[in-house]
Every structure is written in C-alpha cells, then in structure tokens.
N, C-alpha and C positions, 0 to 999 in steps of 0.2 A: 170179604165181598165177593158177594158172587161172581164168579169170570161171565160173558158177555156171549154174546154164541158165536161173533167173530172170535172173540180169546181163544175161546175150548179150539177152533177149526185152527189157530194158529201152531195153537197145541200138538193138534195130533198131524200139522202138515209138515211138509221136510223145511229148511230154515227156506224163507221168502227169499227170491232172487233179487235181482235189479228188473226194476219194471211191474211187479206183481204187485205191490202196496197196494189195499185200498179194494181190492179181487172181494168178490161176493160170494166166491165158493173154491174151497181147494182146488187146488189144479197140482199133481205130483206127476212127478215123472213114469211113474207106472201107469199114469192116466194118460198119458202123452205117446207113450208106448204104445198103448192096447187102441188110441184111436190111429195110430201111423199103421197099424196093425190090419186093422177094421177098413181100412180107405183104400188100402191096397191089395185088399183079399178082394172088395167090393166093386173098386173100380179101378184097377191098375193103378193108381197116383199114390206117390211115394213123397210122402213128406220132410222135407227137410230140418235139420234140429232148428235152425233160426225161423221156425216159423211154429214155434210152441206160444208166441202169446197172440198171434193170427188165430191158431185152430183157439184157444182157449176163449177169446173175445167172440168169434163167432157163431161157436157151439156155446155157449152160456146164454144167449136167445134160445135155443132150444129148453134147454133146463129150467129159463124164466118159464116160458112156453107150456112146458109141459108140468108145472111145479114142484118140480124137482129141488131135492138138497146138494146133490154131490156130482162130482162126473161117472161114480162108479154105480150110482143110481140108476144116471141114464145110459152109459153103454149099457151095463146087466139089463137094463128094460129093453135098449135096441135089440140085445139079443135074444133074448127071450120072448118079444112081439114077434120080431119080422116082420114086422109092417111097412109094405113097401113103401109109403107115402112116408114113413119116416126113413126110412132109410134114403128116401128121393133127399127130404130135408137135410140129413147130413149127410150128402155129398154134396148139393146144392149150397151147403153153408161153407166147404171147405175147397169150392172151385175156385179159383182167378182168371177175372175176365177182363182184357185191355182190348180195347179196339179205337177205330175212327173211320170217318168214313175219307175212301181211298188215299185211307193208311198206305205208306211204302209206292208212294205215287207213282215209281217208276216201272211199276209191274204192270199197269193199264194199259198205257199204249203199247207194250209187247202183246199184252192179251188182244187189245184193239187191232193189232197190224195183222195176228194169230188167227183169227177164225174168219174172216171172209176166205182166206182161203179151205177152210176143210168145206168137209161134204155136209152140207145140213140137214137134217136141224143139229146145231151146234149145243153140247149140252155139256155145265161146268157143275165139279162139286168144290160146296165150301166144306169145308171137314170144320172148323169151327169158326161157328158163324152166330156164338156169343149173341147181342142183341141185338145183330143183325145190320151192320152198320157196312163188315166186307162182300155177306152176300149181295144187298142191296147196289155196292158198287159195281161187283161184276155183271149185274143184270144192266145196272146203267151206261155201264160197257157198251154191253153185248148191243143196247138200242141205238147205240152211237156210231158205233162198228159197222151193224149191221141193219140199220133203218126201223123204222116202226112198223111195218112190214114183216121185212127177215126175221125179225126178234121175235117177232110172235110167236113162232116152233119154238123159240131156246128156248131150254131150259135151264136153272139154279138149284141144286140141290143143297140143301144149308141144314149141316147138321152139328150139333153139340148134345153134350153130355148129362146139362144142367140145362132144367127143364124149367127155371125162374127166367134164366137170359130168353132161351126161344119162346118164351110167352113175349115175352117185351120186345121180342124181333117179329113175330106175327102180328102183333098191333098192328109193326113202322111208325112210331108216334115219338116224335124226340123234339127238344128243346132246343130255340135257333141259334144257341149258341155253337153245339153239335155240327152244323152244314153253314155258320156264317162263313168260315173260310171257302165256300165254294162260290163259283161262279157266279154272277147272278142269272146268267144261262140256262147253267143246271139247276139253282132254286126254280126258278121258273118253268123250267121242262122235267122236272123231278117230283119237284113238293105243289103241296097244298099247305097254303098259311093257316092257323088256327084263329080264329075269331071268338069272342065272349069267355068263356069259361075256358078256353084254350085258346087263346092270346097269348103271345110271347112261344108257341111251339109250331112243330109243322108236321106235318104226314105225307109218307110216301104214293105220290100217285097211284090210283090202280092197276096203271096199265103195266108198273115197276112193280107191285105186288103180287100179280097175279104168275109172274115169269119164278116166280122164287116157292119152293117147296120146303120146309122145317120140318125135320124130323129128328128123336135123340137119338144121338147113337156114340157109343164109346168105342176109340179107337185100340182099343186094347181088348177087344171083342174077336174072339175065333174066327167069326164067321159076321160079316156088318149085313149080310141078308139084303144086298144090293146086285140087282143081276141085269144093272146098264153100266154099258163101256162108257168113258167120260172123255171129253177132246182136253180135259184142262182139269188137273185137281187143285186146288189152294189149301196148302197143311202149312200155315205160317205161325212163327213164335212158340209150337206146341210141342215140336219135337225136337227142338233146345233141350226141353227137361227128362228125355227121355235120354234113359245107358243107349250105348250102340245096339248091342240085343236085341233092344224093343226095338228102335229104331228100325234094326234089318226084319223084326216082324211086320209091322206095318206097314214100313213099303211095298215090302214082296204082296202085302195084300194089296195092297194099290194096284202093283204091275195088269195085273188080270181082267181091271177095270178102267184101264186105260184105252183107249183106242190109239193102233197104229201111229208115231209119231207127236202123239199127246205128251201137251207139258205138266212139270210140276214146277207150283210158285213156294218154295220157303221162304221163311224167313229172315232178317238183315244177318242174325246171326247165327245160324243153321248151314251145314254142311253135310253131304250126303255122300263126296267122292270118296272117301273109305269104307263106305256102310255099301254099299250094293254097287253092279254094274250093270244092273241091269236103268241106269240111269247118267248120263251123260253130260257135265254143266253145259249150259248153251250161254247162257249172258251174268247175270249178277242177280246168285239167288235164284235160277231160274234153270231148272232141268230138262231134258225131254225122253221121252222114253227111246230105250236104241233097239228095242227087238220087235219083229215085227206081228201084226197082231192075231197073226194066225197062231204062234210060239205062244199063245196065252197059255199060264196052266191056273188049275182051280187055285181059292184062296189059300195060302197055308195056314192050318188048325192046330200047329205047335203050341202049348199052352202060355201066355204072356207073363213075359220077365218081368223083371221091376220096372214099374209104368212112369207114370209122369212126377216130377219131382214140380211142387208148386212152393 
C-alpha cells in the first residue's frame, strides 16, 4: 500500500513528542533551533525550550498562508526573500501579549499623586503597550489627576515591537467584558458605548485617544530614536524575561530619557535593585531616578545581549 503524505512526513521526522500528534507539518529540533536563532537575531527575543509547541502552532499559520509544505521551506524563504512584511509577521507571531485596564492597580494612585507635583506638561512612556489597555489607563489617570484642561498638554508615548497589537491599540475598541470591572464613573467618562453592529463593544473617547501616540519600538535596539525626556516610564512584565546584562542595557537607555526624579514602574515580579545604581526602589515595584538630569549621558550603544524569553 502506498504510504500517505502524513505517514511519509512521520518517517522523515524525529520520533513524535508528546503533544505533536496530528500536526500538519514536520517540526524537528533543527527547525526550532533555527527559529530561535532567527527571532533572537531579528528582535532580541530568546524563546525558551518549553515554547516549542507555541512556536509550531503560531508559525504553522504562516506556512498555510504561504502555501508551504515544511518549516524548512518557510525558514529558507524567510531568509532568502528578506521581505520586511514577512519578517514582521514572523516576529508578531512569536510575541506574547497579556494586558488589562488598570492592571497592577497599585501603580496608578502613585502616578496620580506624582504628576501634579511635576513641571508641566507631563510626559509618560509606556514601553510595552500591547493592545492599548495600559497606555489608555495611564492617560485616564493623568486626566483624573490633572483635570481635563491640565491633561490636554500631557502626552503618553505607547510603544511595542508587535505591529498587530499596536493597530488594535490605535483603534481603541474593546469588548465590554474587558472594561466591566471599571467603575461606572470611569466607564461613562472615558468610553463610548457601541450600538448596532458594535453592540457589546466600547470605544475610548477621543480626548483620551488624543493623548496617546503609538509607535513601534524594540527595547533591544541600540538607539530608540527618542529625543524626549519623560516624567515616568512604564516597563512592566517585560524585563522579567530579559537576562541581567540585557536588563542593564535597557535601563541604561532609559536613564538619559528620564527627567530628574522620574519614576520607573516595573512588573510585580521584576527587581532592578542589583542591576543598576541609577534607580532606587521607592515603593512596591516603583523606582526613582537617583541622578540629576544634568548628569544624563548618551544612550548606550553596546550590542544587545540575549533578549526577552517568552
């Protein structure tokens, strides 16, 4: 009997690991190693061993979209064509995003207390914006703390490496379930309720959206091309995936981008105390810049070390 295509693939591939039954494509250790090398080289992301199944499921969609039969074909094409659009799709597929409005809520009262005492206008950088919930939460906090008039001059820069989530963030539209935990006052003040085809959805109000500027940025880049200094930087639940040398490099790039006495907001599992002397712990995962703004130095231009592990 002639072997089926699936059987032929099984014969060529390694022994099937747990969880790999029923796959459409061969996926060998060599394929995964190559994916890890390419994503690290292109985006500074280091995929851990246990992300093999995730890499298969997400990139298999690209194989189907391109009409390819194997991961080797896809990776060969990726390198041979060097198409920016495909590299973007490759990077987006391997980027993990998890966020919510006012996530790690203890940070926002600290920000609200901090910004009225700063020289105006206030600027905040959200360095891992994902689908927008965090930068919009920052903008809402600025409005509550500074008032509608004062907040008009405030700005929030929202960056992320993933262009797909940035597109969703810029649209500012969310399922109602994503905001139902907010107070009725915040819902009424900051969101428009969808009707008709958009029933069950909400949209961020124009005055909130106008405060936020979205841009693509990779935190492992040598130069962020930012010429603004910020009163506060939110870099939450990203640095935990970096090794210590990479954390030090990113923090050294943050330092000259912060105004004197600026605040750095970290994720609940992140600790920079032993990484840098430029920031001192002020409270629960909140760090304060210790040097004077006049002591700012140029952004570090050392090559990125091993990057984020997802």
